[in-house]
Backbone bond lengths (Angstrom), bond angles and torsions (degrees), N, CA, C in turn:
res aa  C-N    CA-C-N  psi(-1)  N-CA   C-N-CA  omega(-1)  CA-C   N-CA-C  phi
1 M - - - 1.471 - - 1.549 109.39 -
2 N 1.347 114.28 121.17 1.461 118.70 -177.10 1.528 111.77 -71.94
3 K 1.313 116.36 139.55 1.391 121.73 176.78 1.487 110.14 -88.13
4 Y 1.385 115.67 150.75 1.484 119.57 176.97 1.470 109.33 -79.08
5 S 1.351 115.47 148.90 1.467 119.37 179.45 1.503 108.53 -79.79
6 K 1.316 115.46 166.74 1.487 121.44 -174.99 1.552 106.17 -67.33
7 E 1.385 119.00 -35.19 1.483 117.31 179.70 1.484 113.71 -63.55
8 V 1.338 118.77 -35.43 1.458 123.54 -177.13 1.580 106.75 -69.39
9 K 1.360 114.28 -45.71 1.467 118.27 179.87 1.549 109.78 -60.31
10 V 1.322 118.81 -43.77 1.477 121.98 -179.60 1.493 109.82 -64.00
11 G 1.342 117.91 -40.10 1.495 120.57 179.24 1.566 110.71 -66.06
12 I 1.301 117.57 -42.92 1.474 121.25 178.46 1.543 110.78 -62.61
13 F 1.295 113.85 -41.39 1.431 119.43 -177.94 1.591 111.38 -67.08
14 T 1.391 111.61 -39.46 1.510 115.04 177.16 1.501 111.68 -65.87
15 I 1.300 119.27 -41.00 1.474 123.60 -177.97 1.544 105.48 -63.76
16 I 1.324 120.18 -41.38 1.430 119.95 -176.17 1.577 109.57 -67.57
17 V 1.323 114.41 -42.37 1.491 119.83 177.66 1.555 111.95 -61.43
18 V 1.315 117.52 -39.20 1.510 121.07 -179.94 1.592 108.02 -68.66
19 I 1.328 114.51 -41.44 1.476 117.24 -179.66 1.544 109.62 -65.24
20 M 1.307 117.53 -44.71 1.522 120.41 176.95 1.478 111.30 -61.19
21 F 1.338 117.12 -40.37 1.452 122.56 179.91 1.611 110.75 -59.39
22 I 1.315 111.73 -47.54 1.490 119.48 -179.61 1.533 109.45 -63.41
23 I 1.300 115.70 -46.26 1.502 118.45 -178.88 1.558 106.99 -64.57
24 G 1.315 120.37 -43.53 1.460 120.91 -179.88 1.483 111.87 -62.60
25 M 1.312 120.92 -44.99 1.437 123.03 179.60 1.547 113.15 -62.15
26 N 1.360 116.03 -41.22 1.417 118.62 176.91 1.566 111.05 -71.90
27 Y 1.254 119.25 -27.41 1.444 120.83 178.10 1.535 107.47 -70.28
28 L 1.339 115.54 -42.96 1.513 117.93 175.17 1.497 114.69 -60.25
29 K 1.341 116.68 -31.11 1.467 121.76 179.97 1.491 109.97 -83.29
30 G 1.265 119.73 -5.99 1.498 122.96 -179.13 1.455 115.54 95.90
31 T 1.314 120.72 12.80 1.472 125.46 -178.40 1.530 108.56 -108.86
32 S 1.250 115.91 129.82 1.447 121.28 178.98 1.590 110.50 -120.31
33 F 1.323 117.94 132.80 1.437 123.88 177.53 1.546 113.72 -71.62
34 F 1.272 115.12 -18.35 1.482 121.05 -176.21 1.467 112.10 -99.50
35 Q 1.368 120.09 12.80 1.438 121.97 -178.32 1.522 108.88 -131.35
36 S 1.300 117.82 127.08 1.481 122.24 -178.85 1.519 109.36 -66.97
37 R 1.343 115.85 142.02 1.420 120.67 -177.21 1.573 109.12 -137.23
38 I 1.306 116.37 161.69 1.469 121.43 174.54 1.487 107.44 -121.60
39 S 1.354 115.31 154.45 1.444 120.29 -178.39 1.524 108.33 -111.60
40 L 1.366 114.00 129.11 1.518 118.70 179.32 1.484 108.92 -125.35
41 N 1.360 113.84 162.09 1.435 124.01 -177.38 1.482 113.14 -122.44
42 A 1.353 117.76 158.69 1.423 123.33 173.55 1.554 107.89 -153.19
43 R 1.391 113.77 139.15 1.417 117.74 -177.34 1.565 109.39 -106.42
44 Y 1.325 118.88 138.55 1.412 123.18 -173.11 1.600 107.88 -137.97
45 K 1.308 113.07 148.21 1.519 118.67 172.94 1.542 106.41 -85.13
46 N 1.300 117.88 -32.99 1.512 122.12 -178.69 1.547 107.85 -145.76
47 I 1.318 113.86 123.72 1.489 120.16 -178.69 1.540 111.55 -97.67
48 D 1.326 118.53 -1.57 1.514 122.77 169.72 1.562 112.21 52.80
49 G 1.350 114.95 42.60 1.453 118.69 174.43 1.509 116.32 88.12
50 L 1.366 117.34 6.78 1.420 120.32 177.57 1.571 111.51 -61.67
51 M 1.381 112.82 136.11 1.453 115.04 -176.31 1.525 110.86 -125.18
52 V 1.374 116.41 163.98 1.491 118.74 174.83 1.494 110.27 -61.26
53 G 1.285 115.65 135.88 1.472 121.62 179.27 1.565 109.28 100.36
54 G 1.383 121.25 -4.17 1.341 125.52 -179.84 1.516 109.87 -60.85
55 K 1.340 118.74 151.05 1.361 124.84 -176.84 1.603 111.79 -76.57
56 V 1.282 114.79 146.63 1.528 121.86 172.08 1.539 105.47 -114.90
57 L 1.327 115.31 116.04 1.493 120.80 -170.78 1.515 109.11 -124.19
58 F 1.360 115.11 152.89 1.423 123.88 165.06 1.489 110.78 -130.46
59 N 1.343 116.99 108.16 1.504 124.18 -175.98 1.492 108.77 54.07
60 G 1.338 120.36 42.56 1.457 121.66 178.61 1.505 115.84 87.75
61 Y 1.299 117.85 -9.23 1.519 122.97 -174.64 1.616 103.52 -92.06
62 H 1.321 112.72 133.18 1.457 120.02 -176.41 1.494 110.10 -79.50
63 L 1.321 120.01 114.56 1.479 122.17 -177.96 1.533 109.56 -99.84
64 G 1.313 119.79 -35.13 1.444 122.31 -173.81 1.464 111.87 -179.77
65 R 1.348 118.44 -155.80 1.446 120.80 -178.54 1.556 110.00 -148.24
66 V 1.291 117.79 170.85 1.417 124.66 -179.99 1.540 107.91 -84.24
67 N 1.314 116.54 126.98 1.458 121.96 -177.32 1.499 113.50 -96.72
68 A 1.350 116.98 -39.65 1.458 118.84 -174.00 1.493 109.65 -153.46
69 I 1.348 116.06 150.85 1.527 122.34 176.86 1.522 105.27 -135.61
70 Q 1.361 113.52 122.41 1.493 122.11 -178.14 1.530 108.95 -130.92
71 I 1.275 114.37 162.03 1.451 123.65 176.08 1.498 109.52 -112.45
72 D 1.333 115.40 126.29 1.504 120.98 176.07 1.565 107.72 -69.91
73 P 1.339 118.17 119.05 1.495 118.50 -176.96 1.519 112.84 -66.54
74 I 1.353 120.72 -17.12 1.433 123.36 -173.72 1.551 109.49 -93.70
75 S 1.315 114.25 -59.07 1.463 119.57 -177.26 1.557 115.28 -88.53
76 K 1.349 115.21 -9.75 1.484 122.30 179.54 1.492 109.72 66.31
77 D 1.318 119.04 13.99 1.479 117.90 175.98 1.554 109.31 -77.58
78 I 1.275 114.06 156.75 1.487 118.39 178.25 1.548 108.60 -100.20
79 I 1.279 113.23 122.34 1.449 119.02 -176.59 1.489 109.23 -102.10
80 V 1.385 115.90 120.10 1.477 119.77 -176.57 1.562 103.88 -110.25
81 T 1.340 112.10 129.15 1.496 120.18 176.40 1.527 107.19 -107.39
82 F 1.316 115.11 134.97 1.482 121.86 178.94 1.535 108.82 -144.72
83 D 1.322 116.84 155.76 1.366 120.87 177.51 1.539 111.75 -119.05
84 V 1.383 115.58 149.33 1.399 122.33 176.76 1.476 111.57 -134.82
85 A 1.349 118.54 163.23 1.457 121.78 -179.18 1.502 109.64 -63.43
86 H 1.365 115.43 133.17 1.446 120.65 -178.87 1.553 111.53 -66.43
87 A 1.290 117.05 -25.90 1.506 120.64 179.76 1.462 111.43 -70.45
88 F 1.317 118.80 -15.15 1.515 121.48 178.16 1.526 108.29 -100.45
89 D 1.335 117.75 105.77 1.480 120.96 179.54 1.511 111.55 -73.71
90 I 1.342 114.42 127.16 1.444 120.96 179.21 1.527 106.87 -113.51
91 P 1.417 121.10 118.36 1.451 119.36 178.90 1.511 111.97 -60.77
92 K 1.321 113.70 155.63 1.532 121.57 178.40 1.489 113.26 -63.87
93 N 1.352 118.58 -30.61 1.436 121.33 -177.98 1.511 114.38 -91.20
94 S 1.393 116.14 17.51 1.448 119.04 175.51 1.492 112.81 -73.38
95 I 1.293 116.03 168.22 1.470 120.26 -177.54 1.526 108.74 -122.72
96 A 1.361 114.08 133.58 1.450 119.36 179.05 1.587 106.63 -103.05
97 M 1.365 113.28 101.88 1.481 117.30 -172.76 1.544 107.01 -105.13
98 I 1.382 114.66 132.59 1.434 120.69 174.84 1.469 110.00 -82.00
99 H 1.341 115.73 128.46 1.482 121.03 -179.65 1.474 110.88 -146.52
100 S 1.332 117.30 170.60 1.454 122.78 179.53 1.546 109.37 -82.38
101 T 1.322 115.60 129.26 1.446 119.88 178.89 1.507 115.11 -90.06
102 D 1.334 116.30 -12.68 1.486 116.51 177.96 1.555 106.27 -152.46
103 F 1.372 114.08 -177.09 1.479 119.00 -177.58 1.495 111.97 -72.09
104 L 1.307 117.97 -20.61 1.482 122.86 -179.05 1.507 111.12 -76.63
105 G 1.298 120.52 -10.58 1.442 123.14 179.51 1.503 115.89 89.88
106 T 1.355 116.56 15.06 1.461 120.66 174.45 1.518 109.43 -61.37
107 K 1.319 117.62 129.36 1.461 124.41 -174.47 1.518 111.18 -93.01
108 G 1.278 116.03 142.87 1.515 123.80 177.30 1.557 106.00 -148.60
109 I 1.341 114.53 -175.39 1.430 124.02 -179.00 1.471 109.31 -115.91
110 Q 1.362 115.77 122.32 1.470 122.50 174.48 1.447 110.15 -102.76
111 I 1.380 117.33 122.84 1.483 123.50 -177.62 1.612 105.64 -87.02
112 L 1.343 112.39 124.07 1.464 121.67 175.09 1.528 105.88 -101.82
113 M 1.269 119.97 107.83 1.462 124.12 -167.51 1.533 106.92 -71.63
114 G 1.391 112.66 140.76 1.465 121.39 170.09 1.538 109.72 -100.56
115 N 1.279 112.81 -155.28 1.511 120.56 -177.99 1.489 117.21 -136.70
116 G 1.353 113.92 24.34 1.495 120.50 -175.46 1.542 113.32 -99.29
117 E 1.264 115.22 -159.91 1.444 118.84 177.12 1.503 110.97 -75.14
118 P 1.346 114.91 150.27 1.478 119.83 -174.97 1.534 112.24 -65.72
119 C 1.360 119.98 149.55 1.426 124.66 178.48 1.554 110.62 -72.94
120 I 1.331 109.33 159.68 1.474 116.89 169.36 1.534 106.58 -125.62
121 T 1.351 114.84 172.75 1.486 119.65 -178.45 1.542 111.09 -60.53
122 G 1.353 112.13 127.79 1.502 118.05 177.39 1.487 112.13 102.37
123 D 1.375 120.08 -10.32 1.453 119.33 178.17 1.564 110.94 -67.07
124 T 1.325 114.19 157.71 1.415 124.24 177.89 1.502 112.47 -115.28
125 L 1.351 117.83 122.20 1.411 122.46 -179.22 1.557 110.49 -90.36
126 K 1.356 114.68 159.87 1.441 122.06 175.33 1.588 107.53 -64.27
127 D 1.308 112.60 145.32 1.521 117.56 179.93 1.512 110.91 -101.30
128 S 1.317 115.85 159.65 1.459 122.50 179.48 1.553 104.44 -162.81
129 L 1.317 114.54 147.39 1.460 120.29 176.47 1.548 108.84 -130.20
130 E 1.348 113.36 120.22 1.473 119.99 -177.39 1.495 107.68 -86.14
131 V 1.357 115.38 122.17 1.470 122.23 177.03 1.533 107.91 -91.06
132 G 1.306 120.14 119.43 1.440 122.22 179.77 1.498 111.09 -66.76
133 M 1.327 116.62 137.73 1.437 120.13 -179.26 1.507 114.99 -63.14
134 I 1.356 113.35 -36.05 1.430 119.19 -178.48 1.600 109.00 -68.19
135 N 1.335 118.33 -42.56 1.433 120.73 178.72 1.584 110.28 -64.49
136 K 1.314 114.66 -40.68 1.396 118.64 -178.86 1.573 114.35 -66.89
137 A 1.339 112.72 -41.48 1.413 119.36 176.03 1.521 113.20 -65.04
138 M 1.347 116.07 -40.28 1.462 120.98 -178.65 1.538 109.37 -67.64
139 T 1.324 117.29 -35.16 1.482 121.82 174.24 1.527 109.47 -60.93
140 E 1.283 117.45 -46.73 1.466 120.97 -176.78 1.495 113.21 -72.62
141 I 1.352 114.88 -28.47 1.520 116.98 -176.01 1.437 111.61 -90.44
142 E 1.376 119.11 -14.69 1.416 118.98 -178.89 1.530 115.92 -57.34
143 P 1.378 118.83 -44.45 1.498 118.85 176.80 1.535 110.82 -59.75
144 V 1.344 116.88 -40.08 1.445 119.15 179.32 1.554 111.38 -60.74
145 K 1.354 112.36 -41.52 1.479 117.08 -178.65 1.514 110.60 -61.61
146 I 1.400 115.65 -43.04 1.456 120.45 -179.86 1.494 109.71 -59.38
147 K 1.380 116.95 -46.50 1.463 121.09 178.40 1.497 113.55 -60.09
148 L 1.338 115.64 -40.80 1.447 119.06 176.57 1.524 114.47 -58.36
149 E 1.355 109.94 -46.62 1.470 113.48 -179.62 1.476 113.45 -66.65
150 S 1.342 118.47 -30.92 1.452 121.91 174.92 1.554 110.87 -66.83
151 T 1.344 113.55 -42.68 1.473 119.46 -179.27 1.516 107.59 -65.34
152 L 1.311 119.30 -44.63 1.453 121.15 179.12 1.530 113.06 -56.47
153 T 1.348 115.20 -41.14 1.465 120.97 176.70 1.536 112.76 -58.82
154 E 1.333 110.79 -46.56 1.472 117.81 -175.12 1.630 106.32 -67.93
155 V 1.330 115.03 -41.34 1.462 115.82 -178.79 1.522 112.77 -63.68
156 N 1.409 114.96 -38.82 1.455 119.72 178.17 1.554 110.41 -62.26
157 L 1.351 118.20 -43.24 1.416 120.18 177.64 1.527 114.88 -60.14
158 L 1.395 111.38 -39.30 1.425 117.39 179.05 1.534 112.32 -68.08
159 A 1.335 114.46 -37.31 1.549 119.41 179.77 1.487 106.00 -65.38
160 K 1.369 120.61 -42.61 1.449 121.58 -179.71 1.559 112.45 -61.80
161 S 1.361 115.89 -40.35 1.467 118.49 -179.66 1.518 109.90 -65.58
162 I 1.355 117.09 -40.84 1.464 118.35 -178.55 1.499 110.75 -70.14
163 R 1.366 115.81 -34.48 1.514 118.34 173.91 1.492 113.82 -59.45
164 N 1.337 115.63 -43.82 1.465 118.94 177.04 1.528 110.65 -64.38
165 L 1.332 120.14 -34.15 1.429 121.35 -178.83 1.535 110.09 -71.68
166 I 1.356 116.72 -31.93 1.501 119.58 178.46 1.510 113.18 -72.90
167 E 1.368 114.29 -26.64 1.506 113.59 179.78 1.531 111.31 -67.12
168 D 1.334 118.67 -21.94 1.462 123.20 176.53 1.529 112.53 -102.63
169 S 1.313 119.14 8.10 1.437 119.19 -172.43 1.574 107.05 -137.98
170 S 1.312 117.83 155.18 1.472 120.33 -179.64 1.522 111.14 -119.95
171 H 1.308 119.50 21.70 1.434 124.72 -178.90 1.487 110.58 -73.77
172 Y 1.269 117.89 126.42 1.498 121.24 -178.41 1.543 111.28 -69.77
173 R 1.266 117.99 -36.43 1.539 120.52 179.77 1.514 110.35 -64.48
174 I 1.277 120.31 -36.54 1.471 121.57 179.39 1.550 110.31 -65.44
175 K 1.375 115.69 -40.80 1.437 118.74 176.43 1.497 111.79 -59.58
176 T 1.311 116.17 -43.08 1.486 122.22 -179.59 1.481 111.96 -61.40
177 M 1.372 113.21 -39.54 1.472 118.08 -179.85 1.527 110.30 -66.78
178 L 1.283 120.16 -36.89 1.499 122.72 177.33 1.503 110.42 -63.19
179 A 1.344 115.51 -43.45 1.504 119.23 -178.39 1.529 109.62 -63.44
180 N 1.365 117.05 -39.67 1.453 119.67 176.56 1.524 112.63 -61.50
181 F 1.355 117.22 -43.05 1.458 119.08 -179.17 1.513 112.32 -66.34
182 Q 1.302 116.42 -35.01 1.505 119.33 174.83 1.490 112.49 -66.24
183 A 1.313 116.72 -41.14 1.489 120.02 178.25 1.538 108.19 -64.75
184 T 1.292 119.73 -40.97 1.481 123.03 178.42 1.543 110.95 -61.87
185 T 1.332 119.18 -40.62 1.452 121.08 176.75 1.515 110.80 -64.39
186 Q 1.366 119.52 -39.80 1.414 118.73 177.15 1.488 114.68 -66.41
187 H 1.346 118.88 -35.42 1.410 123.63 177.95 1.556 109.41 -65.34
188 L 1.347 117.79 -41.34 1.427 119.69 177.89 1.549 112.49 -64.15
189 A 1.293 116.25 -39.17 1.489 121.26 176.00 1.531 111.69 -60.45
190 Q 1.286 114.42 -45.16 1.522 119.94 179.39 1.512 109.96 -66.33
191 T 1.300 117.90 -36.85 1.545 121.50 175.81 1.554 108.03 -61.27
192 T 1.347 118.08 -45.36 1.425 118.42 -179.96 1.480 113.56 -63.32
193 Q 1.314 118.75 -33.12 1.481 121.39 179.61 1.523 110.94 -71.89
194 K 1.295 116.98 -22.10 1.499 120.83 -177.40 1.532 111.29 -86.36
195 L 1.366 117.75 -4.59 1.462 118.90 -179.11 1.511 116.36 -57.90
196 P 1.420 119.49 -39.05 1.416 120.22 173.32 1.524 116.48 -58.62
197 Q 1.362 116.33 -36.53 1.433 121.38 178.52 1.612 110.55 -66.94
198 L 1.368 115.65 -35.27 1.417 120.82 177.07 1.525 108.09 -66.33
199 I 1.280 119.06 -40.31 1.481 122.54 178.98 1.484 110.80 -59.47
200 T 1.351 118.06 -43.29 1.478 120.90 176.33 1.492 112.98 -61.43
201 K 1.374 115.85 -36.78 1.394 118.64 -179.80 1.585 111.57 -66.69
202 F 1.359 115.90 -31.47 1.435 121.57 175.56 1.473 111.77 -56.55
203 D 1.352 117.00 -43.29 1.465 120.84 -179.86 1.532 108.67 -61.65
204 T 1.363 115.93 -43.21 1.500 118.49 179.84 1.483 111.71 -62.22
205 I 1.333 117.08 -40.26 1.426 122.00 -178.52 1.562 108.76 -63.06
206 A 1.291 114.81 -43.22 1.522 118.25 178.94 1.539 113.11 -63.55
207 A 1.358 117.45 -38.05 1.381 120.50 176.39 1.571 111.22 -65.98
208 N 1.335 116.58 -41.57 1.448 119.71 177.81 1.516 110.21 -63.75
209 T 1.334 118.62 -35.38 1.428 121.75 -177.68 1.572 108.70 -68.15
210 R 1.348 117.80 -39.02 1.460 119.96 177.98 1.537 109.80 -66.22
211 T 1.319 117.35 -39.44 1.464 121.25 177.08 1.541 111.98 -64.57
212 F 1.296 117.61 -40.33 1.441 124.00 179.07 1.568 109.39 -63.29
213 T 1.323 115.64 -41.50 1.479 119.76 -179.10 1.526 110.54 -67.26
214 S 1.274 116.65 -42.01 1.530 119.15 -179.12 1.563 108.30 -68.72
215 T 1.344 118.62 -31.40 1.427 122.26 179.29 1.555 110.55 -66.81
216 L 1.356 112.97 -40.28 1.485 118.66 179.52 1.554 110.33 -65.91
217 A 1.287 119.45 -35.56 1.473 121.08 176.24 1.502 110.29 -66.66
218 Q 1.308 119.91 -38.01 1.481 124.19 -178.50 1.569 109.89 -71.79
219 E 1.289 115.59 -29.83 1.516 118.27 -178.06 1.506 114.13 -92.91
220 K 1.342 118.63 24.59 1.437 123.61 -173.13 1.615 105.45 -63.85
221 N 1.300 116.15 -44.29 1.471 116.52 -177.17 1.546 111.75 -66.77
222 N 1.298 118.94 -32.70 1.460 119.70 179.12 1.518 108.16 -70.38
223 F 1.336 120.77 -32.98 1.467 121.43 173.92 1.562 111.59 -62.69
224 Q 1.245 117.32 -40.66 1.474 119.77 175.48 1.464 113.19 -60.51
225 K 1.341 117.31 -40.99 1.485 121.13 174.48 1.500 112.33 -59.95
226 I 1.376 114.94 -41.95 1.439 121.61 -179.09 1.556 108.40 -58.74
227 V 1.374 115.76 -46.83 1.488 119.95 -177.42 1.538 109.53 -59.59
228 Q 1.380 115.02 -42.18 1.489 116.80 179.07 1.541 112.61 -62.53
229 N 1.379 113.55 -39.59 1.477 116.27 179.76 1.548 109.74 -65.83
230 V 1.296 115.97 -38.54 1.489 117.67 177.29 1.530 112.09 -62.80
231 K 1.291 116.73 -35.47 1.452 121.14 -178.89 1.548 108.47 -71.07
232 L 1.346 117.55 -36.81 1.476 121.32 176.07 1.559 109.15 -64.93
233 L 1.350 113.11 -41.07 1.476 114.42 -178.32 1.503 111.63 -67.59
234 S 1.399 117.79 -34.79 1.450 119.74 177.18 1.497 110.72 -62.97
235 D 1.338 118.30 -40.55 1.410 123.37 -178.96 1.581 109.18 -63.26
236 S 1.371 113.23 -41.08 1.431 117.25 -179.69 1.554 111.85 -65.58
237 L 1.327 115.58 -38.09 1.463 120.33 178.02 1.539 111.41 -64.25
238 A 1.393 113.36 -38.14 1.477 117.18 -177.83 1.573 109.05 -66.44
239 S 1.363 115.68 -35.72 1.432 119.31 -176.66 1.552 110.96 -73.08
240 G 1.354 115.10 -25.99 1.452 121.24 -178.08 1.511 112.09 -104.71
241 A 1.297 119.28 39.29 1.527 122.07 -177.97 1.471 112.77 -65.32
242 G 1.371 116.54 -30.97 1.498 118.00 -177.38 1.553 107.87 -66.77
243 D 1.290 117.19 -43.02 1.477 121.10 179.93 1.488 112.92 -62.93
244 I 1.360 114.20 -36.50 1.490 117.72 -179.27 1.542 108.70 -70.36
245 K 1.294 118.84 -35.76 1.442 123.22 179.07 1.556 109.55 -60.88
246 Q 1.387 114.50 -46.08 1.464 118.43 177.17 1.543 110.89 -60.51
247 L 1.367 114.03 -43.52 1.485 117.53 -177.57 1.526 109.33 -62.07
248 M 1.332 119.21 -37.15 1.494 122.48 -178.03 1.516 108.65 -67.16
249 Q 1.382 117.48 -40.40 1.471 118.96 178.61 1.521 111.78 -64.29
250 N 1.336 116.35 -40.38 1.434 119.18 176.04 1.549 113.11 -61.12
251 A 1.361 112.08 -41.43 1.499 119.91 179.75 1.545 108.27 -60.62
252 Q 1.353 115.62 -45.18 1.474 118.59 -179.31 1.489 113.25 -63.41
253 K 1.342 118.59 -36.72 1.475 122.29 173.94 1.478 111.53 -60.29
254 T 1.341 113.58 -44.87 1.497 117.45 -179.20 1.511 110.98 -62.57
255 L 1.349 115.93 -41.59 1.491 119.60 178.72 1.504 112.04 -63.50
256 N 1.289 117.61 -39.37 1.468 121.28 175.93 1.517 110.70 -62.56
257 Q 1.390 122.27 -41.63 1.404 123.39 173.90 1.449 111.87 -62.61
258 L 1.296 120.83 -43.15 1.481 122.48 177.51 1.503 110.38 -61.05
259 Q 1.333 120.17 -37.54 1.438 121.37 -179.12 1.470 110.76 -67.33
260 N 1.351 119.05 -41.12 1.466 123.62 174.87 1.502 111.25 -58.55
261 I 1.339 116.57 -42.95 1.472 119.48 179.30 1.437 109.39 -61.33
262 T 1.375 118.22 -46.41 1.465 124.05 -177.69 1.581 112.58 -59.37
263 E 1.328 112.13 -40.51 1.505 118.08 179.83 1.519 109.25 -64.96
264 S 1.342 117.89 -39.37 1.455 123.94 -178.33 1.537 106.71 -64.52
265 I 1.321 114.45 -42.45 1.536 115.53 -176.88 1.511 110.70 -70.81
266 N 1.323 118.19 -32.00 1.517 122.14 176.17 1.491 110.23 -68.39
267 K 1.326 117.96 -30.78 1.461 120.48 -178.37 1.539 109.86 -81.95
268 G 1.307 118.33 -9.09 1.481 120.69 179.96 1.508 113.52 87.11
269 E 1.325 117.55 19.00 1.449 122.62 -179.91 1.474 109.63 -88.81
270 G 1.321 117.70 147.43 1.451 122.41 178.46 1.555 113.08 78.75
271 T 1.329 117.21 174.13 1.444 121.36 -179.16 1.531 115.07 -64.63
272 I 1.384 115.73 -44.24 1.482 119.22 175.49 1.469 113.62 -61.52
273 G 1.372 117.29 -42.61 1.420 120.35 -179.00 1.475 112.51 -61.44
274 K 1.387 116.88 -43.69 1.457 118.71 179.45 1.519 113.51 -66.37
275 L 1.385 112.25 -33.58 1.506 115.84 178.72 1.523 111.14 -66.59
276 L 1.383 118.62 -41.53 1.428 121.92 -179.59 1.533 114.13 -76.96
277 K 1.328 116.29 -35.52 1.452 119.25 -174.53 1.543 113.39 -89.41
278 G 1.352 114.97 -27.98 1.479 122.18 -175.34 1.505 111.75 -73.10
279 D 1.322 118.67 156.21 1.443 126.22 179.93 1.526 114.59 -97.82
280 E 1.317 116.59 -0.45 1.450 119.60 -177.43 1.488 113.08 -64.58
281 L 1.385 116.08 -46.18 1.433 118.82 -176.91 1.556 111.01 -65.39
282 H 1.341 117.91 -36.16 1.475 119.25 -177.35 1.531 108.39 -69.02
283 Q 1.410 118.81 -40.28 1.436 121.25 178.84 1.486 111.32 -64.28
284 S 1.401 115.14 -38.68 1.469 119.65 179.71 1.520 110.98 -64.23
285 I 1.344 116.48 -38.96 1.515 117.06 -178.78 1.526 109.43 -69.88
286 I 1.346 117.94 -34.47 1.496 121.52 178.41 1.482 110.37 -61.56
287 K 1.380 116.33 -47.74 1.474 122.66 -177.56 1.523 109.66 -62.24
288 T 1.352 114.45 -44.04 1.469 116.61 177.40 1.522 114.25 -62.21
289 T 1.311 116.94 -40.58 1.451 120.68 177.94 1.554 112.09 -62.56
290 E 1.380 116.22 -42.72 1.448 120.58 178.23 1.513 111.20 -61.67
291 S 1.394 117.31 -39.07 1.453 120.68 -178.66 1.573 109.27 -67.86
292 L 1.300 117.02 -38.82 1.501 121.40 177.82 1.492 109.29 -63.06
293 N 1.381 118.10 -45.27 1.460 120.34 179.92 1.510 112.05 -60.03
294 A 1.386 114.38 -46.11 1.447 115.42 178.30 1.510 114.33 -62.04
295 L 1.345 118.38 -36.04 1.511 123.46 179.04 1.511 106.39 -65.75
296 L 1.347 120.93 -43.14 1.496 122.62 -179.45 1.525 110.76 -64.46
297 V 1.359 117.53 -42.25 1.446 118.57 178.97 1.521 112.30 -64.90
298 E 1.343 115.61 -42.41 1.498 118.12 177.59 1.565 110.33 -66.42
299 F 1.277 119.86 -34.44 1.489 120.41 178.73 1.539 109.67 -69.05
300 K 1.358 116.17 -37.79 1.450 118.43 -176.70 1.567 111.85 -73.14
301 E 1.348 115.87 -36.94 1.422 119.10 -178.44 1.535 112.05 -83.17
302 H 1.271 121.32 -29.56 1.478 126.16 179.57 1.493 113.33 -131.37
303 P 1.371 116.49 65.24 1.543 117.64 -177.96 1.483 112.30 -64.85
304 K 1.376 121.00 -24.03 1.455 120.34 -176.86 1.484 111.82 -68.30
305 R 1.329 116.34 -18.55 1.534 117.21 178.60 1.464 112.03 -73.79
306 F 1.352 119.93 -17.37 1.423 122.72 -177.11 1.568 112.80 -110.95
307 V 1.360 117.64 -25.50 1.430 120.36 -175.85 1.489 108.62 -126.24
308 H 1.363 121.57 127.32 1.364 126.37 177.61 1.535 110.05 -123.83
309 F 1.404 115.73 141.78 1.405 119.09 -172.41 1.570 105.79 -142.10
310 S 1.257 117.25 128.90 1.473 120.05 179.06 1.555 111.01 -148.07
311 L 1.299 116.37 139.86 1.452 121.55 179.99 1.497 111.67 -74.80
312 F 1.356 118.55 -20.47 1.491 120.81 -177.39 1.508 112.57 -111.52
313 G 1.333 116.34 25.14 1.463 117.88 170.20 1.523 106.14 112.51
314 K 1.299 108.88 166.17 1.473 121.12 -178.38 1.459 113.10 -87.08
315 K 1.319 119.05 131.09 1.427 124.77 179.62 1.502 108.16 -114.39
316 D 1.317 116.36 125.74 1.461 123.00 -178.18 1.508 108.55 -68.91
317 K 1.358 118.61 129.88 1.408 122.31 175.01 1.512 108.45 -129.45
318 P 1.341 113.42 150.12 1.496 111.86 -178.97 1.524 111.66 -68.85
319 Q 1.313 117.15 142.11 1.464 125.11 -177.43 1.528 108.76 -75.01
320 N 1.327 115.99 135.22 1.488 119.39 176.22 1.496 109.56 -85.59
321 T 1.214 116.51 139.82 1.503 121.36 177.62 1.538 108.40 -82.20
322 I 1.301 115.21 147.98 1.463 120.73 -177.55 1.543 108.58 -86.45
323 K 1.324 113.47 130.08 1.464 120.01 -178.35 1.528 109.15 -76.47
324 K 1.279 116.26 125.27 1.461 122.12 -179.26 1.497 107.34 -88.41
């Protein structure tokens, strides 16, 4: 019996390793040589970064992968060819929707099952493209963010100008104005930081909207009952037209009385009229505001007159009166 040469043995071993490598790589990609599969197509106007080798999923279950991506030279549509396990029946009216399979934005195909006859090799499914709520919200908010940044720059320049003015001035009102501008700048910065939280809320709102739509479809029979009840109510109102006429007359009398009361108030008659038309309440509020402002200025300039602190006990001191 002739022995094989070393070259033949090395060649056979190399072929076996290559075959095992190919089988292993396809297994990692979700393709098995020992399982029958069917090839399906889908046409898209935009595949949003989908690549060959992308996963084909159904509710998170791996059905297959994308085999080829071509462009139709006539319609310019993008034709995506993918295969799925033959044992898994996919109805012909199913939808092949492109969506993100992870947080990094890797694209794949999500199968939305229909209820028709199962597909055969070469069939074309309906296409769909899922637009992520975060991407959509970021696109819409980007102009707002740019405007906010421009506004913050202008506010900072204005604050610096006012600060320079205050360095050569001793007016209290100008100092207060600068403090208000600085607080406004901080609030705008905090609002910009909260934009990602608002984007997350948009996703929640979209989910609630889908739930509300499905609930409306389930409550169709109840809506029909409501329409019947409204019809019965309309018939009842038609039969009681005399009572409604009396009710309208009473309502008209009430409106007339309210109009007379309003005219009396506008003329300054009665307690409410004097309160609204008189100037005493306005003058009293102004005096009270001036007194509070004087008290705050006195407390800020001489805090020790109001607060006393001692490690060896409290010592009574005469209280200073506020200068008006």
